[in-house]
N, C-alpha and C positions, 0 to 999 in steps of 0.2 A: 887390433889392439895399436893403437896411436903410439908412435914415438914421442910427440910431444904432450905434455899435461896442461891444463889450464894454467897451473901456477907457474909454469913456464915461461908465459907470456912476457912479452916486452911491450907496453901499452904507450902511446902518445894521446895525451887527455886534453882537449882543448875546451875550455868552459870559461868565459868571460865573469862569472859569478864565483866570489869565491867561497861563499858559502857553499854553491852548489858543486865545486871543486873538490872541496873538501868532502863533503855528503858521498857524492860518485866514488871517489879514492876511497873511502870506506868498505864501499860496496866491493869494489875488486880486491881489495886488501882482505876481505872477508873471506874470498873465494881464494886466497893463498896466494893472489898474485905481488909480488914487492918489487918486480920493475914497472912503476908508474913513474911517467915525465908529466907533472902538470903544468899548461901554459894556458895561456889567456885570450891569443892572437891565432888569425891565419898567418900574418907575417913572421911570428913567432915561429910556428910551426913549420913553414917554407925553410926559414934559417938552421932549424935544427934538423930536416931532414936531408941538407946539405952533407951533413956529417957521421948522422946516422938514422939508419932505418928499423923501425918498430916492426914487432909483427901486426899489430892493429892499430889504428888511428881512432879515436873515438872524439865525437865533437858535437858541440850545440848547434843549433842550424844560425842561428845569428850572431854574427860576432861583431866587433867593433870596425874592423877592416872590412870585411868583405862576409858572405855568405857560406854557410857548409860546402852549398850547391857549385860554387865559384871554386872554394878551397878545392871541391874533389875533381871538378873539371879539369883543374892543372894538374892534379895528380895524376889522373886517369891519360893524361897526354903527356906525362912523361916517362920514358921508355924503363927508365931505373926506378920508377917509384909506381907504378901503373898497376902492380900485382900485391899492393899494400892492401888487407881487408880495411873496408870504412864501414864503422858504425854511427849512427844520427842516433842523440838523445835528444826530444825533441817535445815542446808542447804543443807545438802547429798542428792543427787538424785539418788544413786546405787541402782537398786531393791534388789541387793544380801543382802546388807547391811541391807536394810530396812524389808525387808522381816523380818531378825531374830528379828527385834524389833514389828514386826507385829504378829510373831509366839508366840511370850511371852505372847502377850494379852494386850495389852497398849489402852488407853480408847481413844486417838488421835496422829495423828502425826502430825505437824505444820511445815510450811515451816519459814524458815527465809529470808523475812519479811515474818510476815505473817499478812493476815487482820483480822481487830478487829471484825467482823462476825464470821470468823472462830473460833475465840478465845471463841466467846461468845457461839459459836455451841458446843466446845468441854467443855467448861464448864457444859453445860445442860448436856453432854452426864455423865459427873461426878455425878452431883445430881441424875441420873437416876440411877448410878449404885451404889450409897451407901443409897440412900432411894428411894428403888425400890417399885412400884405397882403391884399388881398382874394382870397379863392379863385376861381380861372375855371373855369366849368364849360361844357362844349359845349353838353348838352340842356336847361339851366336857367338862367333870368335871375336871379343871385345873390338881388337883392331879393326875388323873388317865390316864392323857396323858403319851404314850409311848415314848420315842425316843432312835433311836439309834446315837451315834455321833462317828463318821469315823475320827481321825485325827491321823497323825505320830507323834507329838508333845505333849508331854504329858503337856506341860506349856500351848499348844492352847486348848486342851483339857480342862483343868481346869480353863481355862477361859472361855468359852463357858459354861460347867456345872455351874459356878457360877453364870453367867449370866440368866441362865433358873432356876436355883433354887430360883435366885431373885424374877422371876416371879410366882412363885408358883408351877414349874414343879419339880416334886423329881424324876418321874422314868424312868432313864436313864442308858442305857447300853453302854459300850466304846469299840471301837477298835483302834487298834493302825495302822491299814493300811488295804485298801481298801479291802484284801484277806479275814481277818482276818471281816472284815464287812460284807465281802458278806456269809461267813461260817454262823455268829450269823444270819443273816438274813434268809438265806436259812432252817436252824436248824426249827423256828418259825415265818415266815410271819406275821401271825395273831400277834406277840406278840408288835409290831410297829406300831404306828400311825403316824410316821414320822420320816425321814433320815436324820440328817445332816452331810455331809462330806465336805473336804477338796479336792483341787483339786490334787495338786501336792503331791503325796505320792511312797514310795517303792513298788516294788512287784506289788500291783495293784492301779491305781490312782482312783481319785474321778470318771473319765470318765468311765473307765472300771466298776467302780461298779455300776452306773446306767446301763449303758449297760445290765451289769448280770441282775439287779433287772427287767429293759422294758423288753428285749429280752429273757435273757435264761430262766426267771423264767414267764415271760408273766405277770407281774403284774405294770398295767399302772394305777393304782390307788393313792398308797401310794404315797404322797407327799415327794418329796425331795431338801432340800435345800442345795445349795452349799456355803461355804464361804469359801472365796479365796482371795490371794493379787493378784493373777495371772491378767498382764493389756493385754498380748495378744490376739487380738481380734479374731485373728483365731480359736486359742485354746477356747475361749470362746463361739464362734458362732458353735463349733462340741459338747460343752457342752450341749447346748441349743438343739441342733439336736438329742442330745443320752436322751434327756425326763428329762432334771431338771427343777423342778418347780419354783426355784428363785435363783438368785446368789445374795450374799451377800459379802460385802468387808471387808478384813481385815485391819487394826482394827472396828471394827462394833457397834455403839453405842445402847444400849439397846432399844431404843425406835425404830428405824429402825427394829432391829429382832422383837419386839413385831406386828408390821405394816405386818412383812411379815409371820410372825406365824399365825397371823389372817385371812392375805388372804389366805395362802395354807391349812389350817384346816378347813376356815370355808367357802371354795368355794364349790359349788354344784359340 
């Protein structure tokens, strides 16, 4: 049971359209949330954040003074603000544009218009992020689980590590591309209980890393979890054939990650 409820959340809502701002606030209020500050620009948001730390930031993508991606990057690079959950609400459908948001580590991306159930799920993911519960494993002491995280995005790695830390996992080694991940793993395969990797990376992508571990090193045992925003079914099919243990979407909610970790680590 979480000690924080959805109704307890303090939310900073950034939406340049007065009508959309009102609609989203009504949705949030219908979930019992009373502490909502609505503003229309990124500069206002940064000003508010200087004196007030909300539990969640919800933003439209296109703001009058910068995009939510630029705002998110500024927040994530500020040590005082970097762990505030960020949710995007946008009608944007471009994979390239939205992928930049996913890589930065958001708790959810909701379409415009969004379904009420989608909002509820995103708010639940926020609760899991700010009030985490450790994962309980039968065959592992969670504090001793050793994980190799491979992603070319420093922000994505930071987000993944934060989620893992919240679950009680502290022994994490990071690699910034598939090649570095392959080198680290080959040096000491027995040092890792799990590999978490992105798909789209320079030098060696996630599929290449999986093939290296499964075929070149002949290791069919270590669980490999892929965290990716890739939507191409052919590419994902090839990843499955390469020997991935599970695939998780970006952005991912902590509960989904917990379930996947439990499945891949506790499987016989």
